[in-house]
Structure formats: C-alpha cells, structure tokens
C-alpha positions in Angstrom: -63.1 -71.4 -125.9 -67.2 -71.6 -127.2 -67.5 -68.5 -124.8 -64.9 -66.9 -126.2 -66.7 -67.4 -130.0 -69.9 -66.6 -128.3 -68.7 -63.1 -127.1 -66.8 -62.4 -130.1 -69.8 -63.1 -132.5 -72.0 -60.5 -129.9 -69.0 -57.8 -130.1 -69.5 -58.0 -134.0 -73.0 -58.2 -134.3 -73.5 -54.7 -132.4 -72.5 -52.4 -135.5 -74.1 -49.7 -138.0 -73.6 -50.2 -141.8 -74.6 -48.1 -144.5 -75.0 -49.6 -147.9 -76.5 -47.9 -151.5 -79.1 -49.3 -153.3 -81.3 -48.2 -156.5 -84.7 -47.6 -156.0 -87.7 -49.2 -158.6 -87.8 -45.6 -160.3 -84.0 -45.1 -160.5 -82.8 -43.0 -157.6 -80.0 -43.5 -154.9 -81.2 -44.7 -151.3 -79.4 -46.5 -148.7 -80.1 -49.4 -146.6 -78.9 -48.4 -143.0 -78.5 -51.3 -140.7 -78.1 -51.1 -136.4 -77.6 -54.5 -135.2 -77.2 -55.7 -131.9 -78.2 -55.1 -128.3 -75.9 -51.8 -127.7 -77.7 -50.0 -130.2 -81.2 -48.8 -130.7 -83.3 -47.4 -133.6 -81.9 -44.1 -132.4 -78.6 -45.5 -133.8 -80.0 -45.9 -137.3 -81.7 -42.3 -137.5 -78.6 -40.9 -136.2 -76.1 -42.7 -139.0 -79.2 -41.8 -141.7 -78.5 -38.3 -140.5 -74.7 -38.3 -141.1 -75.0 -40.0 -144.3 -77.2 -37.7 -145.9 -75.8 -34.8 -144.3 -79.3 -33.5 -142.6 -82.8 -34.3 -144.0 -84.4 -37.7 -145.1 -87.1 -39.9 -146.2 -87.6 -42.8 -144.4 -88.8 -45.8 -146.9 -89.2 -48.2 -144.8 -88.4 -48.9 -141.2 -88.3 -52.9 -139.7 -87.3 -54.6 -136.5 -86.6 -58.2 -135.9 -84.8 -60.6 -134.0 -82.0 -62.5 -135.9 -80.9 -66.0 -134.2 -77.2 -67.3 -134.5 -75.9 -70.2 -132.3 -79.2 -69.9 -130.5 -78.5 -66.0 -129.4 -81.4 -63.7 -130.1 -79.9 -60.5 -131.9 -82.0 -57.1 -132.6 -81.8 -56.2 -136.4 -83.1 -53.0 -136.9 -83.1 -51.2 -140.7 -83.9 -48.2 -142.3 -84.4 -47.5 -146.1 -83.6 -43.6 -146.8 -83.6 -41.2 -149.7 -81.5 -38.2 -148.8 -83.7 -34.9 -149.1 -80.0 -33.4 -150.5 -77.0 -34.7 -151.6 -75.5 -37.1 -149.0 -72.5 -36.6 -147.4 -68.8 -38.3 -148.6 
C-alpha cells in the first residue's frame, strides 16, 4: 500500500502550474512551477511562452530539490513578466 502512495505522489509531482502575482511596482507577473522528474526547465520556458502568447522577461529562475517522505523531487520555477498581454 505504501508503494501505491509513493507512486501516486510521484505522478502528481510531475506537473506545470502557473500562478499570477503582483510585482512591487504593481505589474502583473507569473510564477511558473515545473516539478518532478519527468520535466526539465524547458517545460517551464514552454509554459511561459504559452502563458504570455510569445515574448516574456525572466525575472527570476530557480532550481532546487524538495524532499517528501524521503523522496527527493526536483522543483523548478520561473518568475516571468509578459512583454505583451497574456493569452487567456
């Protein structure tokens, strides 16, 4: 049973999420998270391009390891600002 829980956690961990936020100067930016072993940083860049409908500026990039129940999972993030209005 524990193996099923671990496999489910690993499957859920491989995904891309986008969350809008406001920068200190009042502009809208986006946090793009690409977590899991089956993704790499190019997945974040692809999602950033899709979110913005083209050009964007990378405000910050990070890569780290997250440990959940003794399992290490890669966590990658981009903070981006669209150069044009984002696509809906």
